[in-house]
N, C-alpha and C positions, 0 to 999 in steps of 0.2 A: 070541581068543575066550573069554579067561578070564572076562571081565566078563559074558559070558551066564550063566554060574554064579551070579554074584553077584547078577545080575538074577533070576533064577528064587528064591533066598532071599531077597530083598526082595519079591517077590510073594507067597511063601509067608507070611512073617510079617506082610504087611500083609492078605492075604486071610483068613487064620486070624483074627487078632484082629478085625478087622472083622465078621467072620460071629459072632463070640462077643458082640462089642457089641450087635448087631442083635438076636440072639435073647435077650439079658438086658434089652434094652429093650420086646420084644414080651411078655415074661413078665412084666415092670413093670406094663405096660398092661394086661394081663389083669387083675390085680389090684385096679388103679383102678376098672376097669367093674364089678367085682363088688360094689365098697365104697362108690360115691358116695352109695348111701342112709344111711350112717352117717356122713355129714358134717355133719350137723345137730345130733349130740349134743355136750354140752360134757365138758369134762376135769377130773378130780380133779388136785390137785397130784401125788400119786403118778404118776399116769398121764402127766401133763405131765412130769415128769422123766425118767420111762424113753422117751417119745419123743424128747428131747431128749439124752440123755446115757446112756441105758442103764442096767442093774443099778447101776451104780457111782454115778450120779446119785440115784437113790432112794435108796440109803443116805446120800449126804451130805444129802439133803433132811431126812430122818429126823432125822439126828443135829443138824442146825441148828435143824429144829422143836423137839425137845426141849430144845436149848438156850435157845432164844427163852422157853421156858415156864419154864425154872428147874428142869428136872427131869432134867438133865444139864449138868454143868459140861466146857466144853473148854477146855484150856489151850493157850497159846501154844506149850509146851513139846512139843504132842503126844500128850497124855492126857487121855483121856477117865473123868469120874468120876460115879458114878450118884448122885442126889439123891433122887428117887422112882422105886422098884423095880417101879411097877406099869405096864405097857403098854398105850395104851389101843387100840391096835389090832395087827394082826399084824406090820407094818412095826415098830413100836416094839418089840413082844416079840422079834423077831428081832435088832435091836440090844441089847436087854438079855443076852441071850442070848450074843451074841458077846462081850460084855464080860466075861461070867462070874460066877462068884459072891461074888468077893471086891469087885465094885463099881467096879474101877478096871482099865483097859486102855490099852494103846497104840492111837491113833486108826487107823493104817493096817491093822493086822490085823481090827480091828473093822468097818471098812469093805469089807476082802475077805470077811469071813465073811457079814456082813448082805447083800450084792449077791449072793450066792451061795444064798440062804435060799431056802426053798420056797414063800413068801408072794411074793417077788419073780418067780419061775417062773410061779405062777399069774396074778398082773397081767400078765406078758407075753403067756401065752396068751389071757388076756381081750382083749386089745389086738388081738392076731393075729385073733383070732375076730370081733371086730366092724370089722377092716378097717383099723385106724389104725396098726398095727405091720407092719415087714415081716417077713415068716415067717425063721425061724432060718436055714434052709438058702440064703437069697437077700438074705441082709444086707448082704453085699459083693459080690454080682455084678455090678451095673453098675458100682459104683466100681472093683472090680477089672478089669473088661473095658476100662473108659476107661483105666486105668494099664497095661493091655497094648497099646492101641491107640498111647499116647504112646509106650511103648518101641519099637515098630514103626516108627513115624515117624523116631525117632530111628536107628533100624537103617539104615533105607533112606538116610537122610543118609550114614551112615558108610558104608555098602557103596557109594554111590554115589561119594562122594571117593575111595574106595580104587580103584574101575574108572576114575575118571577120572586118577588119579595114576599109575597103572602106566605104568611106563619103555618096556613095550612097544606102549603105544597110539600109534596115529597119528593127528596132529594133525586130520585130516579126520574122524577117527570120533568126537572128543571131543562134538561137538555133538549127535550122533546118541544116543551113550550119555548124556548129560545128559537128552536128551528121555525115553529109555526109563525111567529112574529118576524122572523127574517124575511119571510116571502113577501108580505106587504110593503117591507120597508125598501127590498130590493124593487119592488115596482115603482114606488114614488121615485127612487134615488135615479130610475132609470129613466122614466118620465123625464127628470128634470136635466138629466145629461142629454138626452136626446134634444129638448128644447133648447138648451145650450148651444148646439151643435146648428141645429137647423133655422131657429127663429131669432136668435140673439142678435144684436140687443132688442129689449124689449121696448121698443119707442112707443112713445106717448103720442106724438104728431105725425112723423115722416113715415111713409110707407118705405118698402125696401129699395124700389127707384126712387124714392125722394132722398133716401140715405145715400144712395149712389151718388145722385148731383151733389149731395151736402160734402162728401167726401171731396170729390174734385174741385169744388169751390174752397173746401178749407187748405188743400195742397197749393191751391194758387195764392192763398191769403199769406200763405208762410213763405211765398218768395216775392213779396212785393213790400214797399213802404211808402206809397201814395196815399192820399186820402181816401179812396175807394178802399184799399185796402184794410185801412184803420176801420172803416165801416164794416167791411166784410167780417172782420174779425169781431166786432158787437154782434153781427146779426148770429154768428155761428156758435161763437163761445160765449156771449155774454158779457156784462159791465164789468165783471170778477175779473176778466183777461187783461183788460186795459190796465196801462202801468201809470194811472195818473189817481194818485190819492183823492185829491178834491173831488173828481168826477165821481169816485166809488163812494165818497163820503156823500154826495148828493143825494144818491140813490139808495144808500142804506140808512139815511137821517132817520130818525124816529123822536117824535114828541116826548119830553121827559114827562114822567108821571105826574099829576097834580099834585 
């Protein structure tokens, strides 16, 4: 009867993770109910960048925007050089401050410093207050709960296989053991299916209201060809969506090992 202990472990894993997923989904739904009234407002490019990719995307957008205006040079070797030292907003001043007084720096540390700047934190707080961004403490709640349920489903399969393959297991009991292990597996798979329908995508930054605005912004970006459309594409899809090899190389460049 050692398989009963394995079955208890399977039920504990399935029950615990599914409960966490349900609670996370309820909290996410509560945020949606409180913020539906904000779904009609538009997004700035910085806001779209944060909702799409977080602080790092805001830093990327600022660097690309300044480079498009010829106020910053981004070399494919991974260096940023200041041409115009006057920032037009707090984001740009954060980037210039990250580059430093010598006017030249590696792009990677500039992105890291600019992403952690106070101006980005203020932007995040404003989006959270408007109901467009997921609060800091809940950003990975649903996604993390989904991963735990997936792990529990895999654990149930493994435990069930061990129970079935035990040498001491009587042949007539194998069907009964399989049925008992099928129940927690059905529970985990059902929770995953419901989560897929109700709370997908499991976003890290944007609330459902923010996702709705991002979708509208992305559709408009697909129909334009001006400079704002270019920056909108960077904000929503990131650097990799841009068809400029030198620009992608500038952001992807890494120092060779010593």
